[in-house]
C-alpha positions in Angstrom: 0.3 0.1 -0.1 1.3 3.3 -0.7 3.1 5.4 2.3 3.6 9.3 2.5 6.1 8.3 5.6 7.3 5.1 6.3 8.3 5.4 9.6 5.0 6.7 11.0 3.3 4.0 9.3 5.5 1.5 10.9 4.8 3.1 14.1 1.2 2.8 13.9 0.5 -0.2 13.1 3.0 -1.5 15.7 1.6 0.8 18.5 -2.0 0.3 17.7 -2.4 -3.1 15.7 0.3 -4.9 17.4 2.3 -5.3 14.3 5.9 -6.0 14.1 8.3 -5.0 11.7 9.2 -7.5 9.0 11.4 -5.5 6.6 12.6 -2.1 5.9 14.4 -0.5 3.1 14.4 3.5 2.0 11.0 2.9 0.2 9.8 0.0 1.2 8.7 -1.8 4.5 6.5 -4.1 5.7 4.6 -5.3 9.0 3.6 -8.8 10.2 1.2 -10.5 12.6 0.0 -13.7 12.8 0.9 -14.6 9.5 -0.6 -11.5 8.2 2.0 -9.7 6.6 1.0 -5.9 4.8 3.5 -4.1 2.7 4.0 -0.2 2.4 5.9 1.8 -1.0 7.3 5.3 -0.2 4.9 7.8 -2.2 5.2 11.6 -2.0 1.2 11.7 -3.7 -1.3 12.1 -0.7 -4.4 11.1 -3.2 -2.7 7.4 -3.5 -3.3 6.0 0.3 -6.8 8.0 0.7 -7.6 5.6 -2.2 -6.3 2.5 -1.2 -7.8 -0.2 1.4 -7.2 -4.1 2.1 -8.9 -6.5 3.6 -7.6 -9.2 6.6 -10.2 -11.6 7.5 -9.5 -12.6 10.9 -10.6 -14.8 13.9 -11.8 -12.6 17.0 -13.0 -9.5 15.7 -14.6 -8.8 18.6 -11.2 -9.0 20.7 -9.8 -7.3 18.0 -12.0 -4.7 17.7 -11.6 -3.9 21.9 -8.0 -3.3 21.3 -7.9 -0.6 18.1 -11.3 1.0 19.2 -10.0 2.8 22.6 -6.5 3.3 20.8 -8.8 6.1 18.7 -7.5 4.3 15.2 -11.3 3.2 14.2 -12.7 6.1 11.6 -16.5 7.9 12.3 -18.5 5.1 10.4 -15.9 2.6 10.6 -16.9 0.7 14.1 -18.1 -2.8 14.3 -21.2 -4.1 12.9 -22.3 -7.1 11.3 -22.9 -6.7 7.2 -25.6 -7.8 5.1 -22.8 -10.2 3.2 -22.1 -12.3 6.5 -19.2 -10.8 8.1 -19.0 -8.8 11.5 -16.1 -6.3 10.7 -14.3 -2.6 11.5 -11.9 -0.6 9.6 -9.1 1.1 10.6 -7.3 4.4 8.5 -3.4 4.4 9.3 -2.0 8.2 9.4 -1.5 8.1 5.3 -5.4 7.3 4.6 -5.0 3.9 3.8 -8.1 1.9 5.1 -7.8 -1.7 6.5 -10.8 -4.0 7.1 -11.2 -6.3 9.5 -13.7 -8.9 9.2 -14.7 -12.0 10.5 -17.3 -14.3 8.9 -20.4 -14.9 10.6 -20.9 -18.6 11.9 -24.3 -19.9 10.2 -24.9 -17.1 8.5 -27.4 -17.8 4.9 -27.8 -15.3 2.7 -31.5 -14.5 2.3 
């Protein structure tokens, strides 16, 4: 994902989401948690991250939300909720403006 400031981005994912630094270079870096990696490329165009997002399916989304919400990283309208497509999910926005959605499939959900 595009990042305007790699150091600020890495620090955000470490401090607020429990990721750890996985790879770093001058213009490329990545974080890792529980086998999931997110990689970032330095960019100068602030519009790029604002249009970027990724989705990560997790187990225990309620527990993870309980960690993220008090940290103030969940944007207005990004709170944990059941979606009509059968997932409970919430989103965070990093310092560059990238949106990351964390989701867990609702057990036994059947499309109506």
